[in-house]
C-alpha positions as a Markdown table, in Angstrom:
| # | Residue | x | y | z |
|---|---|---|---|---|
| 1 | Met | 35.1 | -2.3 | -1.0 |
| 2 | Asp | 38.7 | -3.5 | -1.3 |
| 3 | Ile | 39.7 | -7.1 | -1.7 |
| 4 | His | 43.4 | -7.5 | -0.7 |
| 5 | Asp | 45.9 | -10.1 | -1.7 |
| 6 | Asn | 45.4 | -11.8 | 1.6 |
| 7 | Asn | 41.7 | -12.2 | 0.9 |
| 8 | Arg | 40.7 | -9.9 | 3.7 |
| 9 | Ile | 37.6 | -7.9 | 3.0 |
| 10 | Ser | 37.1 | -4.3 | 4.2 |
| 11 | Met | 33.6 | -3.2 | 4.9 |
| 12 | Tyr | 32.1 | 0.1 | 6.0 |
| 13 | Val | 30.1 | -0.1 | 9.2 |
| 14 | Ile | 27.7 | 2.8 | 10.0 |
| 15 | Gly | 26.7 | 2.8 | 13.7 |
| 16 | Asn | 27.6 | 0.7 | 16.6 |
| 17 | Asp | 30.4 | -1.8 | 16.9 |
| 18 | Ile | 29.6 | -5.2 | 15.4 |
| 19 | Pro | 30.1 | -8.0 | 17.9 |
| 20 | Ile | 31.5 | -10.4 | 15.3 |
| 21 | Asn | 34.9 | -12.0 | 15.4 |
| 22 | Cys | 35.8 | -13.0 | 11.8 |
| 23 | Gln | 39.4 | -13.2 | 10.8 |
| 24 | Asp | 38.7 | -12.6 | 7.1 |
| 25 | Leu | 36.8 | -9.3 | 7.6 |
| 26 | Asp | 38.0 | -5.8 | 8.3 |
| 27 | Phe | 35.4 | -3.4 | 9.6 |
| 28 | Ile | 35.9 | 0.3 | 8.9 |
| 29 | Tyr | 33.7 | 2.2 | 11.3 |
| 30 | Val | 31.9 | 5.4 | 10.2 |
| 31 | Asn | 29.9 | 7.5 | 12.7 |
| 32 | Asn | 27.4 | 8.8 | 10.1 |
| 33 | Leu | 26.7 | 9.0 | 6.4 |
| 34 | Asp | 28.4 | 12.3 | 6.0 |
| 35 | Glu | 31.7 | 10.6 | 6.6 |
| 36 | Leu | 31.0 | 7.9 | 4.0 |
| 37 | Thr | 32.8 | 8.3 | 0.6 |
| 38 | Leu | 32.0 | 5.7 | -2.0 |
| 39 | Asp | 34.6 | 6.0 | -4.7 |
| 40 | Ser | 34.3 | 2.3 | -5.7 |
| 41 | Pro | 31.8 | -0.5 | -5.2 |
| 42 | Ser | 31.5 | -1.2 | -1.5 |
| 43 | Val | 29.9 | -3.3 | 1.2 |
| 44 | Ile | 28.0 | -1.2 | 3.7 |
| 45 | Ile | 26.6 | -2.5 | 7.0 |
| 46 | Leu | 24.1 | -0.6 | 9.0 |
| 47 | Ala | 24.3 | -1.1 | 12.7 |
| 48 | Leu | 21.5 | 1.2 | 13.7 |
| 49 | Glu | 18.3 | 1.1 | 15.6 |
| 50 | Pro | 15.2 | 0.6 | 13.2 |
| 51 | Lys | 14.1 | 4.2 | 12.8 |
| 52 | Lys | 17.6 | 5.5 | 12.1 |
| 53 | Gln | 18.2 | 2.5 | 9.9 |
| 54 | Asn | 15.2 | 3.3 | 7.7 |
| 55 | Gln | 16.4 | 6.9 | 7.3 |
| 56 | Ala | 19.9 | 5.7 | 6.4 |
| 57 | Leu | 18.6 | 3.3 | 3.8 |
| 58 | Leu | 16.6 | 6.1 | 2.2 |
| 59 | Ser | 19.6 | 8.5 | 2.3 |
| 60 | Leu | 22.0 | 5.9 | 0.8 |
| 61 | His | 19.8 | 5.3 | -2.2 |
| 62 | Gln | 18.9 | 9.0 | -2.7 |
| 63 | Asp | 22.2 | 10.7 | -2.0 |
| 64 | Phe | 25.0 | 8.2 | -2.8 |
| 65 | Pro | 26.2 | 6.3 | -5.9 |
| 66 | Leu | 25.0 | 3.1 | -4.3 |
| 67 | Trp | 23.8 | 1.2 | -7.4 |
| 68 | Asn | 27.1 | -0.8 | -7.6 |
| 69 | Ser | 27.4 | -1.6 | -3.9 |
| 70 | Gln | 25.9 | -4.0 | -1.4 |
| 71 | Val | 24.0 | -2.9 | 1.7 |
| 72 | Tyr | 23.3 | -5.2 | 4.7 |
| 73 | Val | 21.7 | -4.6 | 8.1 |
| 74 | Leu | 22.0 | -6.3 | 11.5 |
| 75 | Gln | 18.2 | -6.2 | 12.3 |
| 76 | Glu | 15.0 | -6.0 | 10.4 |
| 77 | Ser | 13.2 | -2.7 | 10.0 |
| 78 | Thr | 10.3 | -1.4 | 7.8 |
| 79 | Leu | 12.5 | -0.7 | 4.8 |
| 80 | Thr | 15.0 | -3.6 | 5.1 |
| 81 | Glu | 13.2 | -5.8 | 2.5 |
| 82 | Tyr | 12.8 | -2.9 | 0.1 |
| 83 | Leu | 16.2 | -1.1 | 0.2 |
| 84 | Ser | 18.8 | -3.6 | 1.4 |
| 85 | Asp | 20.3 | -7.0 | 0.8 |
| 86 | Gly | 19.0 | -8.3 | 4.1 |
| 87 | Ile | 20.7 | -9.4 | 7.3 |
| 88 | Phe | 24.5 | -9.5 | 7.3 |
| 89 | Asp | 25.9 | -13.0 | 7.5 |
| 90 | Pro | 29.8 | -13.0 | 8.0 |
| 91 | Phe | 30.0 | -16.6 | 6.8 |
| 92 | Lys | 28.4 | -15.8 | 3.4 |
| 93 | Ile | 29.7 | -12.3 | 2.6 |
| 94 | Thr | 32.8 | -13.5 | 0.8 |
| 95 | Glu | 30.9 | -15.6 | -1.7 |
| 96 | Gln | 28.2 | -13.0 | -2.0 |
| 97 | Trp | 30.7 | -10.3 | -2.9 |
| 98 | Lys | 32.4 | -12.6 | -5.5 |
| 99 | Gln | 29.1 | -13.1 | -7.2 |
| 100 | His | 28.4 | -9.4 | -7.1 |
| 101 | Gln | 31.8 | -8.6 | -8.6 |
| 102 | Ser | 31.3 | -11.2 | -11.4 |
| 103 | Lys | 28.1 | -9.4 | -12.5 |
| 104 | Leu | 29.5 | -6.0 | -12.0 |
| 105 | Ser | 32.4 | -6.8 | -14.4 |
| 106 | Leu | 29.8 | -7.1 | -17.2 |
| 107 | Ile | 28.8 | -3.4 | -16.9 |
| 108 | Glu | 31.3 | -1.5 | -19.0 |
| 109 | Glu | 30.1 | 2.0 | -18.2 |
| 110 | Glu | 27.9 | 3.8 | -15.6 |
| 111 | Pro | 24.2 | 2.9 | -16.4 |
| 112 | Thr | 21.7 | 5.6 | -17.2 |
| 113 | Asp | 19.0 | 3.8 | -15.1 |
| 114 | Lys | 20.7 | 3.1 | -11.8 |
| 115 | Leu | 17.6 | 1.5 | -10.3 |
| 116 | Leu | 17.6 | -1.2 | -12.9 |
| 117 | Ala | 21.3 | -1.7 | -12.3 |
| 118 | Trp | 20.8 | -2.1 | -8.6 |
| 119 | Leu | 18.1 | -4.7 | -9.1 |
| 120 | Trp | 20.1 | -6.6 | -11.7 |
| 121 | Leu | 23.2 | -6.9 | -9.6 |
| 122 | Gly | 21.4 | -8.5 | -6.6 |
| 123 | Leu | 20.2 | -12.0 | -7.0 |
| 124 | Asp | 17.3 | -11.6 | -4.5 |
| 125 | Arg | 16.6 | -7.9 | -5.1 |
| 126 | Arg | 13.0 | -7.0 | -6.0 |
| 127 | Leu | 11.0 | -3.9 | -6.7 |
| 128 | Leu | 8.3 | -4.3 | -4.0 |
| 129 | Pro | 5.3 | -2.2 | -3.0 |
| 130 | Leu | 4.9 | -1.1 | 0.6 |
| 131 | Cys | 1.5 | -0.3 | 2.2 |
| 132 | Gln | 1.3 | 2.8 | 4.3 |
| 133 | Ser | -2.1 | 4.0 | 5.3 |
| 134 | Glu | -0.9 | 7.6 | 5.5 |
| 135 | Lys | -0.1 | 7.6 | 1.8 |
| 136 | Arg | -2.8 | 9.0 | -0.5 |
| 137 | Glu | -2.5 | 6.0 | -2.8 |
| 138 | Leu | -2.0 | 3.5 | 0.1 |
| 139 | Tyr | 0.8 | 1.6 | -1.7 |
| 140 | Tyr | 4.1 | 3.0 | -3.0 |
| 141 | Tyr | 7.5 | 1.7 | -4.1 |
| 142 | Pro | 10.2 | 2.9 | -1.8 |
| 143 | Leu | 13.0 | 2.0 | -4.2 |
| 144 | Leu | 11.3 | 3.8 | -7.1 |
| 145 | His | 10.8 | 6.9 | -4.9 |
| 146 | Cys | 14.4 | 7.0 | -4.0 |
| 147 | Tyr | 15.6 | 7.1 | -7.5 |
| 148 | Phe | 12.8 | 9.1 | -9.2 |
| 149 | Gly | 11.2 | 11.1 | -6.4 |
| 150 | Glu | 7.9 | 10.8 | -4.6 |
| 151 | Asp | 5.8 | 12.4 | -7.3 |
| 152 | Tyr | 6.9 | 10.0 | -10.0 |
| 153 | Glu | 4.1 | 8.0 | -11.5 |
| 154 | Pro | 5.3 | 4.3 | -11.5 |
| 155 | Tyr | 2.9 | 2.6 | -13.8 |
| 156 | His | 4.1 | 4.0 | -17.1 |
| 157 | Tyr | 7.6 | 3.1 | -16.0 |
| 158 | Phe | 6.6 | -0.4 | -15.2 |
| 159 | Gln | 4.8 | -0.9 | -18.6 |
| 160 | Leu | 7.8 | 0.5 | -20.5 |
| 161 | Glu | 10.4 | -1.6 | -18.7 |
| 162 | Glu | 8.3 | -4.7 | -18.9 |
| 163 | Lys | 7.8 | -4.2 | -22.6 |
| 164 | Arg | 11.6 | -3.8 | -23.0 |
| 165 | Gly | 12.1 | -7.0 | -21.0 |
| 166 | Tyr | 13.9 | -5.4 | -18.0 |
| 167 | Leu | 11.2 | -5.9 | -15.5 |
| 168 | Glu | 9.0 | -9.0 | -15.0 |
| 169 | Lys | 5.8 | -9.3 | -12.9 |
| 170 | Leu | 6.1 | -11.7 | -10.0 |
| 171 | Asn | 2.7 | -11.8 | -8.2 |
| 172 | Thr | -0.3 | -9.7 | -7.3 |
| 173 | Val | 0.1 | -8.3 | -3.8 |
| 174 | Asp | -3.3 | -6.7 | -3.4 |
| 175 | Lys | -6.0 | -4.9 | -5.3 |
| 176 | Ile | -7.1 | -1.4 | -4.4 |
| 177 | Arg | -9.7 | 1.1 | -5.6 |
| 178 | Leu | -8.7 | 4.7 | -6.3 |
| 179 | Cys | -10.7 | 7.9 | -6.6 |
| 180 | Ser | -11.4 | 8.8 | -10.2 |
| 181 | Ser | -10.7 | 12.4 | -9.4 |
| 182 | Cys | -7.5 | 12.5 | -7.3 |
| 183 | His | -6.4 | 8.8 | -7.3 |
| 184 | Ser | -6.6 | 8.6 | -3.5 |
| 185 | Gly | -7.2 | 5.1 | -2.0 |
| 186 | His | -9.0 | 6.6 | 1.1 |
| 187 | Leu | -12.5 | 5.8 | 0.1 |
| 188 | Asn | -15.8 | 5.5 | 2.0 |
| 189 | Tyr | -18.5 | 3.2 | 0.5 |
| 190 | Ile | -21.9 | 4.5 | 1.5 |
| 191 | Glu | -25.6 | 3.9 | 0.7 |
| 192 | Thr | -27.2 | 6.9 | -1.0 |
| 193 | Cys | -30.4 | 8.2 | -2.5 |
| 194 | Pro | -30.7 | 7.0 | -6.2 |
| 195 | Asp | -32.0 | 10.5 | -7.1 |
| 196 | Cys | -30.1 | 13.3 | -5.3 |
| 197 | Lys | -27.1 | 11.1 | -4.2 |
| 198 | Ser | -27.5 | 12.1 | -0.5 |
| 199 | Ala | -26.3 | 9.8 | 2.2 |
| 200 | Asn | -29.0 | 11.2 | 4.5 |
| 201 | Ile | -31.4 | 8.3 | 4.1 |
| 202 | Glu | -33.3 | 6.2 | 6.6 |
| 203 | Glu | -34.9 | 2.7 | 6.5 |
| 204 | Ile | -38.6 | 2.8 | 6.9 |
| 205 | Leu | -40.6 | -0.2 | 8.1 |
| 206 | Ser | -44.0 | 0.1 | 6.6 |
| 207 | Leu | -47.2 | -2.0 | 6.3 |
| 208 | His | -49.9 | -2.1 | 3.7 |
| 209 | Cys | -53.4 | -2.9 | 4.8 |
| 210 | Phe | -55.3 | -5.0 | 2.1 |
| 211 | Thr | -58.7 | -4.1 | 3.5 |
| 212 | Cys | -58.5 | -0.3 | 2.9 |
| 213 | Gly | -55.2 | 0.1 | 1.1 |
| 214 | His | -53.7 | 2.3 | 3.8 |
| 215 | Val | -49.8 | 2.4 | 3.9 |
| 216 | Gly | -48.0 | 3.7 | 6.9 |
| 217 | Lys | -45.1 | 3.2 | 9.3 |
| 218 | Glu | -45.2 | -0.2 | 11.1 |
| 219 | Gln | -45.1 | 1.4 | 14.6 |
| 220 | Arg | -48.5 | 3.1 | 13.9 |
| 221 | Phe | -50.0 | -0.4 | 13.2 |
| 222 | Val | -48.9 | -1.8 | 16.6 |
| 223 | Lys | -51.6 | -1.8 | 19.3 |
| 224 | Gln | -51.2 | -3.8 | 22.4 |
| 225 | Asp | -48.5 | -6.0 | 20.8 |
| 226 | Lys | -50.8 | -6.8 | 17.9 |
| 227 | Leu | -51.2 | -5.4 | 14.4 |
| 228 | Gln | -54.3 | -3.3 | 13.6 |
| 229 | Cys | -54.8 | -0.9 | 10.7 |
| 230 | Pro | -55.0 | 2.7 | 12.2 |
| 231 | Asn | -57.3 | 3.7 | 9.3 |
| 232 | Cys | -60.0 | 1.0 | 9.2 |
| 233 | Phe | -59.2 | -0.8 | 12.5 |
| 234 | Thr | -58.9 | -4.2 | 10.8 |
| 235 | Lys | -56.9 | -6.7 | 12.8 |
| 236 | Leu | -53.9 | -7.9 | 10.7 |
| 237 | Arg | -53.0 | -11.5 | 11.4 |
| 238 | His | -51.4 | -13.0 | 8.4 |
| 239 | Ile | -48.9 | -11.4 | 6.1 |
| 240 | Gly | -49.8 | -11.9 | 2.5 |
| 241 | Val | -53.4 | -12.4 | 3.4 |
| 242 | Asp | -54.3 | -9.3 | 5.6 |
| 243 | Tyr | -51.3 | -7.1 | 4.8 |
| 244 | Asp | -47.9 | -7.0 | 3.3 |
| 245 | Arg | -44.8 | -4.8 | 3.3 |
| 246 | Pro | -44.3 | -2.2 | 0.5 |
| 247 | Leu | -41.3 | -2.4 | -1.8 |
| 248 | Glu | -40.2 | 1.1 | -0.8 |
| 249 | Arg | -38.1 | 0.5 | 2.3 |
| 250 | Tyr | -36.1 | 3.7 | 2.3 |
| 251 | Gln | -36.7 | 7.4 | 2.3 |
| 252 | Cys | -34.3 | 10.3 | 1.6 |
| 253 | Arg | -34.5 | 13.0 | 4.3 |
| 254 | Asp | -33.2 | 15.6 | 1.8 |
| 255 | Cys | -35.5 | 15.1 | -1.2 |
| 256 | Gln | -38.2 | 12.9 | 0.4 |
| 257 | Leu | -38.0 | 10.3 | -2.2 |
| 258 | Ser | -39.1 | 6.8 | -1.2 |
| 259 | Phe | -37.3 | 3.9 | -2.8 |
| 260 | Ser | -36.8 | 0.1 | -2.5 |
| 261 | Glu | -33.0 | -0.1 | -3.0 |
| 262 | Ser | -30.3 | 2.4 | -2.1 |
| 263 | Val | -27.4 | 3.0 | -4.5 |
| 264 | Val | -23.9 | 2.4 | -3.2 |
| 265 | Arg | -21.5 | 5.2 | -4.1 |
| 266 | Val | -18.0 | 6.0 | -3.0 |
| 267 | Arg | -17.0 | 9.2 | -1.4 |
| 268 | Cys | -13.3 | 10.1 | -1.5 |
| 269 | Leu | -12.0 | 11.1 | 1.9 |
| 270 | Ser | -9.2 | 13.1 | 0.4 |
| 271 | Cys | -11.0 | 15.3 | -2.1 |
| 272 | Phe | -14.7 | 14.4 | -1.2 |
| 273 | His | -15.5 | 13.6 | -4.8 |
| 274 | Met | -18.5 | 11.3 | -5.1 |
| 275 | Asn | -17.6 | 8.3 | -7.3 |
| 276 | Glu | -19.9 | 5.8 | -8.9 |
| 277 | Thr | -18.7 | 2.2 | -8.2 |
| 278 | Ser | -18.4 | 1.6 | -11.9 |
| 279 | Glu | -15.6 | 4.2 | -12.0 |
């Protein structure tokens, strides 16, 4: 971006014409990113529909020396909060650019970590996680992926930069559980057999006759809407006196084990590994 002696500011606009009449601003219109040449710190304004705007934001951070520039949009999109400086305001841009230049003057040479430089130069810039259900890990950091690639593991980077004092935790957005095998967040919590771990279990409603000790399914004790032992034919009127319910409420259809409580385990829907909840 150039600041002329007459205090007019020139800005690169990618997309449609901006319906703004501001005497102090000069708009340089660019049809697409291929025509954009950033030889010096610049102000870039995206005048695109949301889908193309997201693509442009990704491309700007991945393919251009954008760390020393400012990027604004005309409307919100999925990646606006993560990769831009927000909605363009023609009445604030002059002061915003002066503040940006003031901090930029403190950087004597091109930084090695351009992601940190981008964050430091913007007063309201944050490294934020975005939740997308199609992602294996559910959450990812769009800005981090732009500068280091999609396969980059973020948590070691966070720990290192926090220890060095360059990054600071702000707040907890969410808590997720990840597969101990492939680290996917797509998990299914299921009740399983405590012995063979099968999910093929059924709940059994059984009764125990105190008179003869017979134990069987409840439906076999029902006769004309009343309870009667199918073995000794004793009428069962009071639970705890004539009969009770056995502790074993479930049965595994695979190994035939009867048990009182199932065990909740976690099957990964990405690699199908069966996780213990303690993992």
